[in-house]
N, C-alpha and C positions, 0 to 999 in steps of 0.2 A: 250447581243441584244441592239446595238446603240438607244438611244431615242434621236429624232432631238429637237433642241432648239424651234422650234415652237411648239412641242406638250408638251415640259416642260413648256412653258408658257400658252399655254391652260390650262393646269391642274392648274398650280400654280393661273390662274384667277379664273378659276372655284370655287377652294378650297377657296379662299378669299373672294369671293362673296358670297358664301353660311355661310362662319362661321367667316370670318375676321381673320383667321389663314394664316400665310404665309408658303411657300413651300420654306423655306430656301434653301441655297445650302447643309447645311448638311443633309437635308432631302430628296434631290433629288437624291441623289445615290441610295436610297431603293425604287423609284418608282416601277422597275418592279418587286421586291419583292413584293409590298404592292398589287400590281394590278393584281399579277400572278393567285392567285385563282379565280378571277373575270373572267378573261381571260378564264381559262380551261373551267369554267361554261359556259359562252355562248360562247364556241368555236369562239373565235376572235384570230386571228393569230400573232398580234403584239399590241402594244401599239398605233403607228400609225393609224393603220385599226382602233382601238378602237377612237379615236379623230375623225376620218371621222365619223363614226355613230353618235359621240354626235355631231357635227358640222351640219350634215345633219337632226338631231332632229328627226331618226326614232324610238328610243324608249327615252322616255321621261323620265321614271323610272331609265334609266340607269347613268344619271348623278348622283342622288343621291347615287346609289350604288358605283360609283367612290369615289366620297367625303367621303363617310363611311371608305371605304379602305384606304385613304390617311391620315385619321386622326391617331394621333399616341394614342393609347389608352393603354400605358404601364402604371402599377399601382399593387402595389400589397398591401396585408395586412398589418396595423401599419408603412404603410411606413417612413423610415427615423425614426422609433420608438420615439424619442427625444421630437418631437412636441406632440406626444400623452402622453408623460410623463409628460410635460408641462401642458396640458389641464386636466390632471387627478388629478394630484398634486397641482394646482394653478388656473389655470382659471375658471376649474368648480365649485371648493369648491367656489371661491369668486362669481361668478354667483348666486350659490345657496342661499348663503346668501342674495345678493342683490335682487331676486327674491320669496325669502321667501311669501310674501305675497300674492302673484299670482301661485305659484308654477307651473309656466309654462314657458318652455323654448324652443326656437326653434332655431335648428340647420339647415343651408345650407350647402351642399357640391355642389361649383359650378365647372362645369366638372369631373363628378364624373365616368367618363369612365365604367367600368363592375360592379363597386358598392362595391369595395373592402373598400374604405375609409369609406363608409355609413355603413358597417358593422361592421368596427373595432370601430365606433363610438357608433353603437349599443349595442357592448361590454362593452365599457367601462361604460356605463350606467347600462347595464345587471348584472356585474360583482358587482355591490356595490348596491343592493338590498335596504339596509336598508337607506343609503341617500337619495336614488329617491322614496322611497315608499309615494305614493299619489301625487306624479308629474304627468304634462302631459309633455311628452318630443316630440317634432314633428322634426323628422330629415327626411331632404328633400334632394335628390340625384336628379341632372339635369345634362344633358347633351346634345349636339346640334346633335347626331347621335341617330335615333329613334332605330336600330337595338342593339346598344351597352345598350340602356337604357332598351328593353326587356330582354336581357340577365342579369342585374343588378336586375331587378324586379324579374327574375326568382331564382335568387341567387344561380346557380349550376356552381361549377370550376372543373376544371380539378384537378388530384392527383399533378401536377406541381404547379400550381396557388395555391391551398389551403396550400400548406406549405412554400410558400414563404409572411414571417413575421409571420407566427402561429406557437405557439409551439403544441406539439402532446395534450396535456391537452387542449388548446382552441379550437385546432381542432376537436377534440373527442367530447367536451362539446357542442359545438355550431354547427355542422356540421353532418349531415348523408350522409353515402356513399348510392348512388344511382347507377342503371346501368348506368347512363348518367355522374357519377361523384358525387362531394360533395357539397351536397344543404345544404344553411343557415337553421337552426331550424326555426320553426314557431314561437318561441320564439323573434328570431332576425327578420326574415320577417315581422312579423305582427308589428313591432314597426317602420319601416320606410316606406317611399313612394318615387317614383321615378316620373319624368316628362320629355319631351324633350322641352329644353330650351337653348336659345342662350343669353349669357352674357349680349350680345349687346342690349339685348332687356330689357323691364321694368323685375323690380323683381319678380317671381314668388309669389304665394300667400301662405302666408298672407301677403307679402309685406314688413316686419319686421324682422330682425333677430338679436339674442343675439350672436350667433358665426356665422361666414360667412367662410368656409373654399375654397381658390380657390389655388390648388397649382401645379405649373409647367404647368399651362394653359396660361397664360398671356404672358410667353417668347415667344410666336407662334405669338406674333400680332405686326404690327408694330408700331412705337412710338404714333402716330395720334389715332389708334384704340386703342391701349391698354389704353392711357388717357380716352376715351369714355367709357372703360369698366370699369375704375377704378370708374368714378363717377357713374354709376350705381352699384358697389358694394358698394359704400360708401352710396349712397341712400338707399340703403335695409339694410342698420349696425343700429342695435338700437344706440341712442346716448351714451350709455356706454357698448355698444358690442366689441367684437375683431374681426381684419380680420388676417387668417393665411395663409400665402402664400408658396410658395417653397421656397428649401433653397436657390436658386440662384437669388430669385427676390426680389423687392424692390418697397416701394412707394415713394423713394427720387427721387424727380425733375420729378415725373409723377402724383403725387396724394397730391394737395397743402392741402386737405382737412384731411387729414390721416398722422399719425405719428409713429414712433415706440415706443411701450411702454417700457419704460427703467427697468421696475420690472418686465417684462415678455419677455424676450429676443426672437424674432420670431412671435410676435404678433402686430396686430396695431390696434391703434383706432383713433377715431375723436381728429383732433387737439384742444385742450382746448380752451376755448374763450379767456382766457389772451394770450396763443401764439399767436392767430389770432390777435389781438390787436397790440401786439408787432410787 
């Protein structure tokens, strides 16, 4: 079913206005697939008819459903695995040393989608109980989509989803089979929290985090919006904290306050004062 250019432009404008994300040409091909379920549920015959309803404002809540359908919620447990190994063997032990006096760590997964990254982090801590005994670990997941945050908070995944990134031992240990799918055990759900949040807004409570993960989110933003997002993330990062991005993302040329950590490849930190002076 061909989609008119004007309909594509209206959808792109709606998505960018609500989330800051761009509907790039590489994502436009999947418009029909992304919106097909919504069209069936509402009995709408075509995307052009959907656009007519949106423009006429007959169903104000429909625009929210459209935006949420257009978001790319692709993720899985321990995505790309290597970054989590780096966290587990280097970054978290170093943060444990630095925060020994307060025994408090705050972690923010920005753009957490259905929560797999957040529960992966919770598993890292839960599987090392001796190291983290007596610590307060605050793990926050945020996403711009309220429906996906509800899914993340519930922590239930299909057989396909729970097998992506998890070994059989982890799946059995940390997930319980239910009539609706595999649900994260209370031991994980009780250690994490979720909220609706746009990374272009001020940082969520408590406002300062030791570790921020924002992976495969910023690539959907245009340059100016991406720079604004980096400013928000930088301001939320503790002076000696780390930012983790997706494999294809970088701060170079976009976030002058941040630089790559040469000792921990894939992590970014605040630019050292000496480097700023230089």
